[in-house]
N, C-alpha and C positions, 0 to 999 in steps of 0.2 A: 504493499499499499504506499502510496506517495505522501499521504497526510496522516500522521499518527497523533494529532493533538488529543483525540480522545484517550488513547492509551497512555500518554504522558499525564494527562490530568487524572485518569483513574489511579495511576501509580501514586501521583501526589496526594490525592485524597485518601487513598488506602492507608498511608502513614505506617503504623505499626500493625495494622490488621494483615494477617497473613493471607496469601492467595487461597490456602486450604480453608481458612475460616470463612472467607468471602464465598468460596465455591460451595461449601456446605450450606451456608445461609441462602444462597441463590439456586440451589439444586443444579448445579452444573459442575464441570470438572475444573480442576486447577490448571490443567494444560490449556483449556479453552480461554480461561482469563489471561494466562501468561501470554498466549498468542495475541490476544487483543492488545495487551500492554505493549507487546514488541511490534505491533503493527502488521502482524501477519494474517490477522483476521479482522473484518469489519466489526465495528461496535454492535451491540445487540440491537435489533429492530423490532423488539417486542416490549410493549409497555410494562408488562409484569416483571420482566427481567431487569430492565432499567430501574424500575421503581424499587425492586428488591436490593439492587446494588446501592442505591441512594439511601434506602433505610438501614441497610447493614452499616454503611459508613456514617450514619447520622447526619447526612447532608441536609441543609435547610436552605430555603429561599434561593439566594444568588448562586450558591454551589450547586444545588439541585438543578436549577434552571440551566446552568452551564453544562452540566452532565448531558442533559437531554438535548441542548443545542448542539454540542459537539457531536453527539451520536447522529443527529440529523444532517449536520454539515458533511459528515463522512460519506453520505449517500445522497447528498443534495435533495433532502426532502424536508418536510415540515416536522418539527419536534413532536415526538409521540405523546407528550403530555398535552400538547395543544390539540392534536387529533383526538385524544381521549375526551378533552372537554367538549369539543364540538359533537363527538359522537354521543355524548351524554346530554347535550343541549341542541337538538336538531333545529330548533327555532332560530338559532344564530346563523345558520347557513343562509337563509333568505336575507337576514340583516346584513351579512358580510357582502353578499351579492349586490344588495342595494346600495351599499356604501361604496363599493368599488366604482360605481358609476359617477359618484360625486368626487371630482378630482381634487378640489381644494378644501374639502371639509374633513373634520376629523371623523375617525370611525367611532360610532356610538352603538354600543351593545346595550 
């Protein structure tokens, strides 16, 4: 992978939490997480897995958002937490579409 910002950030956030501890919490393998940190594997593209990582590492607010943003950037997609919000609030879809037509106005949900 050419961009390993997610893996570098995960390693930084992990601190003293071992890969094995994180793997056990997230129900995945230590080698899978190691490959992510090394940039050999793309970041998880599953909301539950990313949320589990954030919860295990006690990431809050900006740190949690950055984890989701970096995972999305690695595959040029929308962050999974945003997709989850929209999925749980389908009425926002029409509001977003209406607002995209209004070029100089703020998005109002």
